[in-house]
PyMOL Python script that loads the backbone (N, CA, C, O; Angstrom):
from pymol import cmd

cmd.read_pdbstr("""\
ATOM      1  N   UNK A   1      -6.934  13.463  31.015  1.00  0.00           N
ATOM      2  CA  UNK A   1      -5.671  12.779  30.760  1.00  0.00           C
ATOM      3  C   UNK A   1      -5.925  11.357  30.245  1.00  0.00           C
ATOM      4  O   UNK A   1      -5.255  10.868  29.336  1.00  0.00           O
ATOM      5  N   UNK A   2      -6.916  10.720  30.861  1.00  0.00           N
ATOM      6  CA  UNK A   2      -7.229   9.353  30.452  1.00  0.00           C
ATOM      7  C   UNK A   2      -7.780   9.328  29.025  1.00  0.00           C
ATOM      8  O   UNK A   2      -7.459   8.442  28.234  1.00  0.00           O
ATOM      9  N   UNK A   3      -8.617  10.321  28.716  1.00  0.00           N
ATOM     10  CA  UNK A   3      -9.176  10.394  27.368  1.00  0.00           C
ATOM     11  C   UNK A   3      -8.067  10.612  26.336  1.00  0.00           C
ATOM     12  O   UNK A   3      -8.084  10.015  25.259  1.00  0.00           O
ATOM     13  N   UNK A   4      -7.115  11.463  26.673  1.00  0.00           N
ATOM     14  CA  UNK A   4      -5.987  11.711  25.777  1.00  0.00           C
ATOM     15  C   UNK A   4      -5.175  10.433  25.563  1.00  0.00           C
ATOM     16  O   UNK A   4      -4.733  10.149  24.450  1.00  0.00           O
ATOM     17  N   UNK A   5      -4.987   9.676  26.626  1.00  0.00           N
ATOM     18  CA  UNK A   5      -4.253   8.412  26.526  1.00  0.00           C
ATOM     19  C   UNK A   5      -5.010   7.430  25.626  1.00  0.00           C
ATOM     20  O   UNK A   5      -4.408   6.741  24.803  1.00  0.00           O
ATOM     21  N   UNK A   6      -6.336   7.376  25.793  1.00  0.00           N
ATOM     22  CA  UNK A   6      -7.142   6.477  24.958  1.00  0.00           C
ATOM     23  C   UNK A   6      -7.079   6.897  23.491  1.00  0.00           C
ATOM     24  O   UNK A   6      -7.009   6.050  22.600  1.00  0.00           O
ATOM     25  N   UNK A   7      -7.105   8.206  23.245  1.00  0.00           N
ATOM     26  CA  UNK A   7      -6.998   8.688  21.866  1.00  0.00           C
ATOM     27  C   UNK A   7      -5.645   8.317  21.272  1.00  0.00           C
ATOM     28  O   UNK A   7      -5.558   7.933  20.106  1.00  0.00           O
ATOM     29  N   UNK A   8      -4.595   8.431  22.070  1.00  0.00           N
ATOM     30  CA  UNK A   8      -3.262   8.061  21.591  1.00  0.00           C
ATOM     31  C   UNK A   8      -3.190   6.570  21.278  1.00  0.00           C
ATOM     32  O   UNK A   8      -2.594   6.168  20.280  1.00  0.00           O
ATOM     33  N   UNK A   9      -3.795   5.761  22.128  1.00  0.00           N
ATOM     34  CA  UNK A   9      -3.811   4.311  21.888  1.00  0.00           C
ATOM     35  C   UNK A   9      -4.587   4.008  20.612  1.00  0.00           C
ATOM     36  O   UNK A   9      -4.170   3.174  19.809  1.00  0.00           O
ATOM     37  N   UNK A  10      -5.720   4.689  20.429  1.00  0.00           N
ATOM     38  CA  UNK A  10      -6.513   4.470  19.215  1.00  0.00           C
ATOM     39  C   UNK A  10      -5.738   4.873  17.967  1.00  0.00           C
ATOM     40  O   UNK A  10      -5.754   4.162  16.962  1.00  0.00           O
ATOM     41  N   UNK A  11      -5.060   6.014  18.033  1.00  0.00           N
ATOM     42  CA  UNK A  11      -4.256   6.451  16.889  1.00  0.00           C
ATOM     43  C   UNK A  11      -3.123   5.468  16.602  1.00  0.00           C
ATOM     44  O   UNK A  11      -2.827   5.167  15.445  1.00  0.00           O
ATOM     45  N   UNK A  12      -2.499   4.977  17.655  1.00  0.00           N
ATOM     46  CA  UNK A  12      -1.424   4.001  17.484  1.00  0.00           C
ATOM     47  C   UNK A  12      -1.956   2.727  16.836  1.00  0.00           C
ATOM     48  O   UNK A  12      -1.310   2.158  15.956  1.00  0.00           O
ATOM     49  N   UNK A  13      -3.127   2.281  17.268  1.00  0.00           N
ATOM     50  CA  UNK A  13      -3.728   1.084  16.672  1.00  0.00           C
ATOM     51  C   UNK A  13      -4.065   1.312  15.203  1.00  0.00           C
ATOM     52  O   UNK A  13      -3.874   0.421  14.375  1.00  0.00           O
ATOM     53  N   UNK A  14      -4.568   2.510  14.876  1.00  0.00           N
ATOM     54  CA  UNK A  14      -4.866   2.822  13.479  1.00  0.00           C
ATOM     55  C   UNK A  14      -3.593   2.804  12.643  1.00  0.00           C
ATOM     56  O   UNK A  14      -3.587   2.297  11.521  1.00  0.00           O
ATOM     57  N   UNK A  15      -2.517   3.358  13.191  1.00  0.00           N
ATOM     58  CA  UNK A  15      -1.244   3.370  12.467  1.00  0.00           C
ATOM     59  C   UNK A  15      -0.733   1.950  12.255  1.00  0.00           C
ATOM     60  O   UNK A  15      -0.229   1.627  11.179  1.00  0.00           O
ATOM     61  N   UNK A  16      -0.858   1.112  13.257  1.00  0.00           N
ATOM     62  CA  UNK A  16      -0.414  -0.284  13.115  1.00  0.00           C
ATOM     63  C   UNK A  16      -1.244  -1.004  12.063  1.00  0.00           C
ATOM     64  O   UNK A  16      -0.715  -1.759  11.247  1.00  0.00           O
ATOM     65  N   UNK A  17      -2.555  -0.761  12.091  1.00  0.00           N
ATOM     66  CA  UNK A  17      -3.441  -1.380  11.114  1.00  0.00           C
ATOM     67  C   UNK A  17      -3.066  -0.927   9.704  1.00  0.00           C
ATOM     68  O   UNK A  17      -3.014  -1.734   8.776  1.00  0.00           O
ATOM     69  N   UNK A  18      -2.805   0.374   9.554  1.00  0.00           N
ATOM     70  CA  UNK A  18      -2.391   0.894   8.248  1.00  0.00           C
ATOM     71  C   UNK A  18      -1.077   0.256   7.808  1.00  0.00           C
ATOM     72  O   UNK A  18      -0.924  -0.111   6.643  1.00  0.00           O
ATOM     73  N   UNK A  19      -0.127   0.123   8.733  1.00  0.00           N
ATOM     74  CA  UNK A  19       1.158  -0.497   8.396  1.00  0.00           C
ATOM     75  C   UNK A  19       0.972  -1.940   7.940  1.00  0.00           C
ATOM     76  O   UNK A  19       1.649  -2.401   7.020  1.00  0.00           O
ATOM     77  N   UNK A  20       0.054  -2.645   8.586  1.00  0.00           N
ATOM     78  CA  UNK A  20      -0.204  -4.041   8.180  1.00  0.00           C
ATOM     79  C   UNK A  20      -0.755  -4.093   6.763  1.00  0.00           C
ATOM     80  O   UNK A  20      -0.296  -4.883   5.938  1.00  0.00           O
ATOM     81  N   UNK A  21      -1.756  -3.234   6.482  1.00  0.00           N
ATOM     82  CA  UNK A  21      -2.337  -3.202   5.142  1.00  0.00           C
ATOM     83  C   UNK A  21      -1.293  -2.786   4.116  1.00  0.00           C
ATOM     84  O   UNK A  21      -1.228  -3.354   3.026  1.00  0.00           O
ATOM     85  N   UNK A  22      -0.476  -1.797   4.461  1.00  0.00           N
ATOM     86  CA  UNK A  22       0.561  -1.319   3.557  1.00  0.00           C
ATOM     87  C   UNK A  22       1.547  -2.446   3.251  1.00  0.00           C
ATOM     88  O   UNK A  22       1.938  -2.628   2.098  1.00  0.00           O
ATOM     89  N   UNK A  23       1.951  -3.199   4.266  1.00  0.00           N
ATOM     90  CA  UNK A  23       2.861  -4.330   4.060  1.00  0.00           C
ATOM     91  C   UNK A  23       2.211  -5.391   3.181  1.00  0.00           C
ATOM     92  O   UNK A  23       2.849  -5.939   2.283  1.00  0.00           O
ATOM     93  N   UNK A  24       0.942  -5.676   3.445  1.00  0.00           N
ATOM     94  CA  UNK A  24       0.216  -6.671   2.663  1.00  0.00           C
ATOM     95  C   UNK A  24       0.147  -6.252   1.195  1.00  0.00           C
ATOM     96  O   UNK A  24       0.377  -7.068   0.302  1.00  0.00           O
ATOM     97  N   UNK A  25      -0.167  -4.990   0.950  1.00  0.00           N
ATOM     98  CA  UNK A  25      -0.268  -4.502  -0.426  1.00  0.00           C
ATOM     99  C   UNK A  25       1.093  -4.553  -1.104  1.00  0.00           C
ATOM    100  O   UNK A  25       1.188  -4.938  -2.269  1.00  0.00           O
ATOM    101  N   UNK A  26       2.144  -4.170  -0.393  1.00  0.00           N
ATOM    102  CA  UNK A  26       3.491  -4.230  -0.971  1.00  0.00           C
ATOM    103  C   UNK A  26       3.862  -5.656  -1.353  1.00  0.00           C
ATOM    104  O   UNK A  26       4.407  -5.889  -2.432  1.00  0.00           O
ATOM    105  N   UNK A  27       3.571  -6.603  -0.482  1.00  0.00           N
ATOM    106  CA  UNK A  27       3.875  -8.008  -0.769  1.00  0.00           C
ATOM    107  C   UNK A  27       3.052  -8.492  -1.956  1.00  0.00           C
ATOM    108  O   UNK A  27       3.560  -9.200  -2.826  1.00  0.00           O
ATOM    109  N   UNK A  28       1.788  -8.107  -1.987  1.00  0.00           N
ATOM    110  CA  UNK A  28       0.921  -8.508  -3.091  1.00  0.00           C
ATOM    111  C   UNK A  28       1.437  -7.963  -4.421  1.00  0.00           C
ATOM    112  O   UNK A  28       1.449  -8.681  -5.420  1.00  0.00           O
ATOM    113  N   UNK A  29       1.855  -6.721  -4.440  1.00  0.00           N
ATOM    114  CA  UNK A  29       2.403  -6.122  -5.662  1.00  0.00           C
ATOM    115  C   UNK A  29       3.665  -6.858  -6.092  1.00  0.00           C
ATOM    116  O   UNK A  29       3.846  -7.136  -7.277  1.00  0.00           O
ATOM    117  N   UNK A  30       4.526  -7.171  -5.154  1.00  0.00           N
ATOM    118  CA  UNK A  30       5.764  -7.890  -5.477  1.00  0.00           C
ATOM    119  C   UNK A  30       5.451  -9.266  -6.052  1.00  0.00           C
ATOM    120  O   UNK A  30       6.050  -9.675  -7.047  1.00  0.00           O
ATOM    121  N   UNK A  31       4.523  -9.978  -5.435  1.00  0.00           N
ATOM    122  CA  UNK A  31       4.166 -11.316  -5.913  1.00  0.00           C
ATOM    123  C   UNK A  31       3.583 -11.242  -7.317  1.00  0.00           C
ATOM    124  O   UNK A  31       3.920 -12.057  -8.176  1.00  0.00           O
ATOM    125  N   UNK A  32       2.715 -10.273  -7.551  1.00  0.00           N
ATOM    126  CA  UNK A  32       2.099 -10.150  -8.877  1.00  0.00           C
ATOM    127  C   UNK A  32       3.144  -9.796  -9.924  1.00  0.00           C
ATOM    128  O   UNK A  32       3.124 -10.335 -11.031  1.00  0.00           O
ATOM    129  N   UNK A  33       4.058  -8.894  -9.580  1.00  0.00           N
ATOM    130  CA  UNK A  33       5.068  -8.485 -10.554  1.00  0.00           C
ATOM    131  C   UNK A  33       6.098  -9.579 -10.827  1.00  0.00           C
ATOM    132  O   UNK A  33       6.607  -9.686 -11.942  1.00  0.00           O
ATOM    133  N   UNK A  34       6.405 -10.385  -9.825  1.00  0.00           N
ATOM    134  CA  UNK A  34       7.426 -11.417 -10.003  1.00  0.00           C
ATOM    135  C   UNK A  34       6.864 -12.737 -10.525  1.00  0.00           C
ATOM    136  O   UNK A  34       7.625 -13.599 -10.963  1.00  0.00           O
ATOM    137  N   UNK A  35       5.562 -12.902 -10.485  1.00  0.00           N
ATOM    138  CA  UNK A  35       4.943 -14.144 -10.924  1.00  0.00           C
ATOM    139  C   UNK A  35       4.940 -14.197 -12.454  1.00  0.00           C
ATOM    140  O   UNK A  35       4.318 -13.354 -13.099  1.00  0.00           O
ATOM    141  N   UNK A  36       5.626 -15.176 -13.034  1.00  0.00           N
ATOM    142  CA  UNK A  36       5.659 -15.242 -14.496  1.00  0.00           C
ATOM    143  C   UNK A  36       4.295 -15.643 -15.061  1.00  0.00           C
ATOM    144  O   UNK A  36       3.515 -16.348 -14.420  1.00  0.00           O
ATOM    145  N   UNK A  37       4.046 -15.186 -16.237  1.00  0.00           N
ATOM    146  CA  UNK A  37       2.791 -15.505 -16.906  1.00  0.00           C
ATOM    147  C   UNK A  37       2.793 -16.988 -17.275  1.00  0.00           C
ATOM    148  O   UNK A  37       3.815 -17.518 -17.711  1.00  0.00           O
ATOM    149  N   UNK A  38       1.653 -17.655 -17.103  1.00  0.00           N
ATOM    150  CA  UNK A  38       1.588 -19.095 -17.373  1.00  0.00           C
ATOM    151  C   UNK A  38       1.393 -19.393 -18.851  1.00  0.00           C
ATOM    152  O   UNK A  38       1.667 -20.511 -19.289  1.00  0.00           O
ATOM    153  N   UNK A  39       0.922 -18.414 -19.639  1.00  0.00           N
ATOM    154  CA  UNK A  39       0.664 -18.699 -21.047  1.00  0.00           C
ATOM    155  C   UNK A  39       1.915 -18.531 -21.915  1.00  0.00           C
ATOM    156  O   UNK A  39       1.904 -18.920 -23.083  1.00  0.00           O
ATOM    157  N   UNK A  40       2.973 -17.969 -21.375  1.00  0.00           N
ATOM    158  CA  UNK A  40       4.231 -17.828 -22.118  1.00  0.00           C
ATOM    159  C   UNK A  40       5.233 -18.871 -21.641  1.00  0.00           C
ATOM    160  O   UNK A  40       5.250 -19.249 -20.469  1.00  0.00           O
ATOM    161  N   UNK A  41       6.066 -19.328 -22.572  1.00  0.00           N
ATOM    162  CA  UNK A  41       7.104 -20.263 -22.165  1.00  0.00           C
ATOM    163  C   UNK A  41       8.197 -19.557 -21.377  1.00  0.00           C
ATOM    164  O   UNK A  41       8.712 -20.094 -20.396  1.00  0.00           O
ATOM    165  N   UNK A  42       8.543 -18.362 -21.807  1.00  0.00           N
ATOM    166  CA  UNK A  42       9.565 -17.600 -21.105  1.00  0.00           C
ATOM    167  C   UNK A  42       8.906 -16.415 -20.400  1.00  0.00           C
ATOM    168  O   UNK A  42       8.114 -15.685 -20.997  1.00  0.00           O
ATOM    169  N   UNK A  43       9.242 -16.236 -19.131  1.00  0.00           N
ATOM    170  CA  UNK A  43       8.657 -15.092 -18.424  1.00  0.00           C
ATOM    171  C   UNK A  43       9.171 -13.769 -18.997  1.00  0.00           C
ATOM    172  O   UNK A  43      10.332 -13.647 -19.387  1.00  0.00           O
ATOM    173  N   UNK A  44       8.288 -12.806 -19.034  1.00  0.00           N
ATOM    174  CA  UNK A  44       8.672 -11.487 -19.534  1.00  0.00           C
ATOM    175  C   UNK A  44       9.176 -10.634 -18.392  1.00  0.00           C
ATOM    176  O   UNK A  44       8.654 -10.691 -17.279  1.00  0.00           O
ATOM    177  N   UNK A  45      10.183  -9.853 -18.672  1.00  0.00           N
ATOM    178  CA  UNK A  45      10.699  -8.915 -17.679  1.00  0.00           C
ATOM    179  C   UNK A  45      10.172  -7.537 -18.016  1.00  0.00           C
ATOM    180  O   UNK A  45      10.242  -7.087 -19.159  1.00  0.00           O
ATOM    181  N   UNK A  46       9.650  -6.884 -17.013  1.00  0.00           N
ATOM    182  CA  UNK A  46       9.147  -5.534 -17.201  1.00  0.00           C
ATOM    183  C   UNK A  46      10.199  -4.575 -16.675  1.00  0.00           C
ATOM    184  O   UNK A  46      10.504  -4.555 -15.483  1.00  0.00           O
ATOM    185  N   UNK A  47      10.741  -3.791 -17.571  1.00  0.00           N
ATOM    186  CA  UNK A  47      11.733  -2.792 -17.178  1.00  0.00           C
ATOM    187  C   UNK A  47      11.075  -1.430 -17.329  1.00  0.00           C
ATOM    188  O   UNK A  47      10.807  -0.989 -18.447  1.00  0.00           O
ATOM    189  N   UNK A  48      10.813  -0.761 -16.212  1.00  0.00           N
ATOM    190  CA  UNK A  48      10.114   0.521 -16.318  1.00  0.00           C
ATOM    191  C   UNK A  48      10.991   1.594 -16.958  1.00  0.00           C
ATOM    192  O   UNK A  48      12.202   1.654 -16.747  1.00  0.00           O
ATOM    193  N   UNK A  49      10.352   2.407 -17.719  1.00  0.00           N
ATOM    194  CA  UNK A  49      11.040   3.546 -18.327  1.00  0.00           C
ATOM    195  C   UNK A  49      11.278   4.586 -17.239  1.00  0.00           C
ATOM    196  O   UNK A  49      10.409   4.786 -16.391  1.00  0.00           O
ATOM    197  N   UNK A  50      12.440   5.259 -17.239  1.00  0.00           N
ATOM    198  CA  UNK A  50      12.732   6.228 -16.166  1.00  0.00           C
ATOM    199  C   UNK A  50      11.666   7.309 -16.008  1.00  0.00           C
ATOM    200  O   UNK A  50      11.414   7.770 -14.895  1.00  0.00           O
ATOM    201  N   UNK A  51      11.039   7.718 -17.111  1.00  0.00           N
ATOM    202  CA  UNK A  51      10.003   8.745 -17.013  1.00  0.00           C
ATOM    203  C   UNK A  51       8.743   8.206 -16.345  1.00  0.00           C
ATOM    204  O   UNK A  51       7.965   8.970 -15.774  1.00  0.00           O
ATOM    205  N   UNK A  52       8.541   6.892 -16.414  1.00  0.00           N
ATOM    206  CA  UNK A  52       7.360   6.290 -15.808  1.00  0.00           C
ATOM    207  C   UNK A  52       7.457   6.241 -14.289  1.00  0.00           C
ATOM    208  O   UNK A  52       6.436   6.118 -13.611  1.00  0.00           O
ATOM    209  N   UNK A  53       8.669   6.336 -13.743  1.00  0.00           N
ATOM    210  CA  UNK A  53       8.837   6.236 -12.297  1.00  0.00           C
ATOM    211  C   UNK A  53       8.085   7.339 -11.570  1.00  0.00           C
ATOM    212  O   UNK A  53       7.463   7.089 -10.537  1.00  0.00           O
ATOM    213  N   UNK A  54       8.135   8.564 -12.100  1.00  0.00           N
ATOM    214  CA  UNK A  54       7.407   9.666 -11.468  1.00  0.00           C
ATOM    215  C   UNK A  54       5.910   9.407 -11.495  1.00  0.00           C
ATOM    216  O   UNK A  54       5.205   9.652 -10.516  1.00  0.00           O
ATOM    217  N   UNK A  55       5.436   8.910 -12.622  1.00  0.00           N
ATOM    218  CA  UNK A  55       4.010   8.622 -12.749  1.00  0.00           C
ATOM    219  C   UNK A  55       3.606   7.501 -11.792  1.00  0.00           C
ATOM    220  O   UNK A  55       2.557   7.572 -11.150  1.00  0.00           O
ATOM    221  N   UNK A  56       4.435   6.474 -11.700  1.00  0.00           N
ATOM    222  CA  UNK A  56       4.149   5.373 -10.783  1.00  0.00           C
ATOM    223  C   UNK A  56       4.180   5.847  -9.343  1.00  0.00           C
ATOM    224  O   UNK A  56       3.346   5.439  -8.535  1.00  0.00           O
ATOM    225  N   UNK A  57       5.139   6.707  -9.015  1.00  0.00           N
ATOM    226  CA  UNK A  57       5.226   7.239  -7.654  1.00  0.00           C
ATOM    227  C   UNK A  57       3.980   8.054  -7.329  1.00  0.00           C
ATOM    228  O   UNK A  57       3.444   7.958  -6.226  1.00  0.00           O
ATOM    229  N   UNK A  58       3.517   8.860  -8.290  1.00  0.00           N
ATOM    230  CA  UNK A  58       2.300   9.645  -8.075  1.00  0.00           C
ATOM    231  C   UNK A  58       1.097   8.735  -7.880  1.00  0.00           C
ATOM    232  O   UNK A  58       0.253   8.991  -7.021  1.00  0.00           O
ATOM    233  N   UNK A  59       1.014   7.663  -8.683  1.00  0.00           N
ATOM    234  CA  UNK A  59      -0.083   6.709  -8.533  1.00  0.00           C
ATOM    235  C   UNK A  59      -0.034   6.041  -7.164  1.00  0.00           C
ATOM    236  O   UNK A  59      -1.062   5.869  -6.509  1.00  0.00           O
ATOM    237  N   UNK A  60       1.171   5.665  -6.739  1.00  0.00           N
ATOM    238  CA  UNK A  60       1.332   5.017  -5.437  1.00  0.00           C
ATOM    239  C   UNK A  60       0.929   5.962  -4.310  1.00  0.00           C
ATOM    240  O   UNK A  60       0.253   5.555  -3.365  1.00  0.00           O
ATOM    241  N   UNK A  61       1.341   7.217  -4.409  1.00  0.00           N
ATOM    242  CA  UNK A  61       0.975   8.193  -3.381  1.00  0.00           C
ATOM    243  C   UNK A  61      -0.532   8.430  -3.366  1.00  0.00           C
ATOM    244  O   UNK A  61      -1.129   8.562  -2.297  1.00  0.00           O
ATOM    245  N   UNK A  62      -1.153   8.483  -4.554  1.00  0.00           N
ATOM    246  CA  UNK A  62      -2.602   8.679  -4.630  1.00  0.00           C
ATOM    247  C   UNK A  62      -3.333   7.489  -4.003  1.00  0.00           C
ATOM    248  O   UNK A  62      -4.286   7.668  -3.245  1.00  0.00           O
ATOM    249  N   UNK A  63      -2.881   6.279  -4.324  1.00  0.00           N
ATOM    250  CA  UNK A  63      -3.504   5.087  -3.748  1.00  0.00           C
ATOM    251  C   UNK A  63      -3.321   5.044  -2.233  1.00  0.00           C
ATOM    252  O   UNK A  63      -4.234   4.658  -1.503  1.00  0.00           O
ATOM    253  N   UNK A  64      -2.144   5.441  -1.767  1.00  0.00           N
ATOM    254  CA  UNK A  64      -1.889   5.465  -0.329  1.00  0.00           C
ATOM    255  C   UNK A  64      -2.824   6.447   0.359  1.00  0.00           C
ATOM    256  O   UNK A  64      -3.370   6.149   1.421  1.00  0.00           O
ATOM    257  N   UNK A  65      -3.010   7.622  -0.247  1.00  0.00           N
ATOM    258  CA  UNK A  65      -3.934   8.608   0.336  1.00  0.00           C
ATOM    259  C   UNK A  65      -5.361   8.073   0.348  1.00  0.00           C
ATOM    260  O   UNK A  65      -6.096   8.280   1.314  1.00  0.00           O
ATOM    261  N   UNK A  66      -5.756   7.380  -0.730  1.00  0.00           N
ATOM    262  CA  UNK A  66      -7.103   6.811  -0.798  1.00  0.00           C
ATOM    263  C   UNK A  66      -7.302   5.764   0.291  1.00  0.00           C
ATOM    264  O   UNK A  66      -8.331   5.751   0.968  1.00  0.00           O
ATOM    265  N   UNK A  67      -6.326   4.896   0.457  1.00  0.00           N
ATOM    266  CA  UNK A  67      -6.427   3.846   1.473  1.00  0.00           C
ATOM    267  C   UNK A  67      -6.500   4.466   2.855  1.00  0.00           C
ATOM    268  O   UNK A  67      -7.306   4.044   3.684  1.00  0.00           O
ATOM    269  N   UNK A  68      -5.665   5.465   3.111  1.00  0.00           N
ATOM    270  CA  UNK A  68      -5.663   6.135   4.409  1.00  0.00           C
ATOM    271  C   UNK A  68      -7.020   6.800   4.668  1.00  0.00           C
ATOM    272  O   UNK A  68      -7.552   6.712   5.775  1.00  0.00           O
ATOM    273  N   UNK A  69      -7.580   7.463   3.650  1.00  0.00           N
ATOM    274  CA  UNK A  69      -8.881   8.119   3.808  1.00  0.00           C
ATOM    275  C   UNK A  69      -9.975   7.086   4.066  1.00  0.00           C
ATOM    276  O   UNK A  69     -10.845   7.298   4.911  1.00  0.00           O
ATOM    277  N   UNK A  70      -9.933   5.967   3.338  1.00  0.00           N
ATOM    278  CA  UNK A  70     -10.927   4.910   3.552  1.00  0.00           C
ATOM    279  C   UNK A  70     -10.831   4.343   4.964  1.00  0.00           C
ATOM    280  O   UNK A  70     -11.850   4.087   5.606  1.00  0.00           O
ATOM    281  N   UNK A  71      -9.608   4.149   5.442  1.00  0.00           N
ATOM    282  CA  UNK A  71      -9.429   3.619   6.797  1.00  0.00           C
ATOM    283  C   UNK A  71      -9.940   4.611   7.833  1.00  0.00           C
ATOM    284  O   UNK A  71     -10.562   4.213   8.818  1.00  0.00           O
ATOM    285  N   UNK A  72      -9.684   5.893   7.621  1.00  0.00           N
ATOM    286  CA  UNK A  72     -10.160   6.903   8.564  1.00  0.00           C
ATOM    287  C   UNK A  72     -11.682   6.941   8.591  1.00  0.00           C
ATOM    288  O   UNK A  72     -12.281   7.108   9.653  1.00  0.00           O
ATOM    289  N   UNK A  73     -12.315   6.786   7.416  1.00  0.00           N
ATOM    290  CA  UNK A  73     -13.781   6.763   7.356  1.00  0.00           C
ATOM    291  C   UNK A  73     -14.321   5.558   8.122  1.00  0.00           C
ATOM    292  O   UNK A  73     -15.314   5.668   8.841  1.00  0.00           O
ATOM    293  N   UNK A  74     -13.672   4.424   7.967  1.00  0.00           N
ATOM    294  CA  UNK A  74     -14.139   3.213   8.653  1.00  0.00           C
ATOM    295  C   UNK A  74     -13.962   3.306  10.161  1.00  0.00           C
ATOM    296  O   UNK A  74     -14.755   2.749  10.920  1.00  0.00           O
ATOM    297  N   UNK A  75     -12.927   4.008  10.593  1.00  0.00           N
ATOM    298  CA  UNK A  75     -12.654   4.126  12.025  1.00  0.00           C
ATOM    299  C   UNK A  75     -13.631   5.073  12.718  1.00  0.00           C
ATOM    300  O   UNK A  75     -13.824   4.990  13.931  1.00  0.00           O
ATOM    301  N   UNK A  76     -14.246   5.972  11.952  1.00  0.00           N
ATOM    302  CA  UNK A  76     -15.157   6.956  12.567  1.00  0.00           C
ATOM    303  C   UNK A  76     -16.497   6.367  12.880  1.00  0.00           C
ATOM    304  O   UNK A  76     -17.371   7.062  13.397  1.00  0.00           O
TER     305      UNK A  76
END
""", "prot")
cmd.dss("prot")
cmd.show_as("cartoon", "prot")
cmd.util.cbc("prot")
cmd.orient("prot")
């Protein structure tokens, strides 16, 4: 029972760690996307094409899986 409790605590800690990294990456992406380029006088707005959303979502899911796999490898 104690071992099961310790495993649950470890899993919870891993999930919290993943959530922290996920939040950090989301904030970083937002900052990079909203930061205007310094070499232009007027900042450019990037308006994604509707067809690109699926591709971006797939890329995001792939990156999330990669990060999760890397974290699991590090925890072992």
